[in-house]
N, C-alpha and C positions, 0 to 999 in steps of 0.2 A: 463930402469928401472929394474933392476936383477929379475933373476929368485924366490926367497925370497919374495918380495916386490909382485908379481904376486902373488904369491900364498897365501900370506896372505889376498892381497884383493879377489879372491876368495874364499876363508874361508870368510871373513866377508858377503861377500854376498850370500853364503849358509846357514848360519846362521841366518842373518836376516827373507830370507826368513823362516825357520822354525820359528823364534820366530813370524814370523805373523800368524803364524797358532796357535798358543797356545792362550786361549781364557782369553781375559784381568779381570782381576784378581783372576784366579784360582791358588791356592797354588801350588808353582814349584815343591816340594820338596826336600829333602836335599839334593843332589848331583847335583841337576841343581842350588838349590839357593849357594849352596858352591861355585858355578863354575862363577856364574854371579855377586855375592857378593865381588867376590877376582878386579875384574874390574870397581864396581860403588860402588856410596855410600849409604847405604842401613841405610831406617829411623826406628829404634825400639819405643815400648812406654815403661818404663818402670813405674810398679805402684806399688807402695810403700804404703803398706799398714801401719799405726801407733795407736797404744795403749798404754792410760796409765793403768797399772797394777799395783795397789800402788804409791811405788816409782821408779816401773819402768821402764822407758819408752822402751815398745815394737815392733819388725818391723817385720810385716808377711811373711815367706819365703817358697819357696820350693822346693825340691830337683832334678833336674834331675836325669835321668836316664841314666843304665851303657851305653845303647847302643847307646846316645845322643851323635853328631858328637863335637859338642864345650863341652865343658867344664861336662864330665860324671860324675859322682856323685857327682858333688858340687850343694850348698845350692845356691838361687839367689829371687831377687825380682821377678816373677811376669810380664811376659811382653810379648810382641811381635812384629813382621816386622809387615809396615804398608805396605798391598797389592795397586796395581794400582787401583785408583777409589775406595778405601774407604776413608770416613768420622770417623774423631774421634769418636765420637758414636761407628762405627761398629766396628773396633779394639778393646772397653772396652766390646762389644757386648761377643765378640770370647773369652776376657780375662776371662770372668765372669763364659763361660763355660768349656772351658777347664783348666784355671788354678785356679782359686780359686774354682771354684764348686759351688758361688754364688751369686748373684748380686751386683753388683758393683753400690752404689745409690749417690755415687758424686767423683768427679775429680777436684784439681785444676794445674795447672800447674806450676811448679815450676824450668825449667831453660830446657837446655840442658846441654849435656856433649859429645863432640865427641871423641868417641877412636880410632886412630887410629893407636893401636896397635893390634886389633882386630887379630886373627888368620885367618878370615874368608875375611878381608874386612875392609875399614872404616864404622863404622856405627856412623851415628847421632842420638845420644838415647834424644828421651822425655822424662822428667823427670816430675810422676806426683803422688803428696799424691793423696791418692783415700779413701774414705768411704765402707768400706765391713763386712757384715757380714761373714768371710770364712770358708767355707767347711770346707772337711777332707784333703784335696789333700797338707797340709804344716803343717807350726806350727808356732807359737810365740816364740823369741828371743827377751835377752835387748838386746835390743843397743849398748851397752857397752860388749859384750858376746856371740858376733857371733859365731856360727864353725867356727873351722878353714879354712875351705875347703868353704869356702863362696866366689861364684866368685869375682873377686881381684876389679874390676872399679865396681862394685854393694856396696864394700864399702862406693866408694866414692857417690856415687850414691844416697847407706842411710844419709849419712851429709849433703848433700841437702838438702834430704826432713824437715829433722830435723830439722836445720837452718833454715827453710822454717815455718815450725810446729811454731816455739819459736818465732815468728815475725817479721824474717827477710824477706820481701817481694819484695823486690830487683830483679830483672831475676840474675839467677844465669849460668853464660857462662863457663864452662869448660873445657877444653883442655885435654884429658887422654897425661903424656909424651910420647915419641916413647921409643920405647923401645932399 
């Protein structure tokens, strides 16, 4: 075994020992999350809130802070990564508080979107249509008039949710094209 292989094995063992000390289910923080997500597949929950406003079908979007490491300043459907030992309801509770600022009162599974073009690594996005009375953390946009700086793959996620909402209830499995 070469020196590089031995050093890599030592690094793996040290990293494993350190990660064993990390509390199960705790938030990683951005630097650690970004490092881990580049070597694993992460599961995200995407919450698409839709409403009919006159003749317009609208979607609720929030804008990411300019300090975010991913998609700074871009509009997106509220979402969150699932943590170890979390149930679906736990993720939606966190989304209610942090992303919407209001209670999610119902959700339906639409399908999944595999994003292999994510800068932070591969993300398996579980897409849900949600019922919510949004707070003041975002705003409504016509689905045919999204802001130009909407997260690219969220445009596809919104189309999935719209298709589901108008009656196409077959599971939707979409894989993003590789960049």
